[in-house]
Phi, psi and omega in degrees: 000129183270135175261125181253106172295137185256136170238108178265126187256125175222122179054036176083358181252159171273118184230171165229138175264161172255116180051037173078008182272119181298332179286346181253049182264133173250124178280123179256334179203129179275358178235084184301328180294320177294322178297315179298318179297321179295319177297317179297318181296333179281351173109011182295150180267337182217160168237148179240117181244143174228127173271094185295314177301321180298323180299324179278323183282337182080014177203159181301135178239320182263038184300322181296319179294320179297315180295325178294322177296315179299324181288331186270348186228165174226018171272152178299143185232135173251146186224135173228167177112102175078019180261103191228011175210165185298323182297320180290320176302309182297319180301313183291322179295322178296325181282351175116002173293133184278330184209129180261134180257123179253123183246285182303316183292338178296331177273314190274334182213067183302334179297327178296320179299314181296317180297316182292318181295327178286320182286328184231075184303134177078001186244006182239125174244155176251127176265118178247111182250130189220148167243122178051043174085353179253141186285137174247147183230179177053057180068030178071008184282334183242129178262144182243177175264007182282131178274145184306308184296322179298317181294316180299314183291339178294339181252015185307320185252017188269348182085023178289137186284327183196159170244129176256112185255119180246125170271105189302321183294341178267344193291126178073003186266353177059028183255009182093152181280167175273083186298315184299310182295322180292317179294320178300317179296316181299325179284340183272353181219155177271355180282133178304135182248132177251129182275139178217147178102105174087002181288107192223009179203167175299323181294326175299315180296318178297319181297320178293315182296321184292344175295333180077001184235355183260127190270344182195168178217141179252134176224139180234281187308318183298327179288325180284321181287341183089004178292334179232124177270122187299312182299319179294317180295318179297319179295321181294323181283333179288000000 
């Protein structure tokens, strides 16, 4: 199981939100590239980036910070937030992003996800963010009637590289991930599922790994707060 350290970008800084609320942002590092380099130096295999402003704006906003991270590191990086058309997908892949995460458009324009996954094999992930089993879009600001499993299964044959499943109510709350819901989703689809939201201790990582069906976990706040030591966590998962 791969551990993805998260760098959430807001106004050029590395921040963490509490349950997706932009007003509940804590700045952890004003130099996201240095933060990314520190994660790489600790031994991470991947980085997970989110352009938070972009998720609300519907277009890239923290592009300079993302490019600085790409310049400072050489581990593969996945990016989500405000990526809603083919031109933006292509732009980020050209700049060196290894995997683009499509969230809002997976609900609003699923054909784009299929087109992108076909054009860029292995480079497109679907971000499914949910409250109580229902998908939320546009930076989690809008709730839909779409059920998580239905959305995941809609891309079963599309060639999507991964699904990143976030339980919004757990995100940034340090209360542990929704292991059961994540494992249920992983069993309902053949697409690899990455857990996000609330991953805050070694025991959380062990619980996810022990399901035998979850391919990765994303952690942010716990790494910044020191509740989870990245090098120790990577060693435990190895």
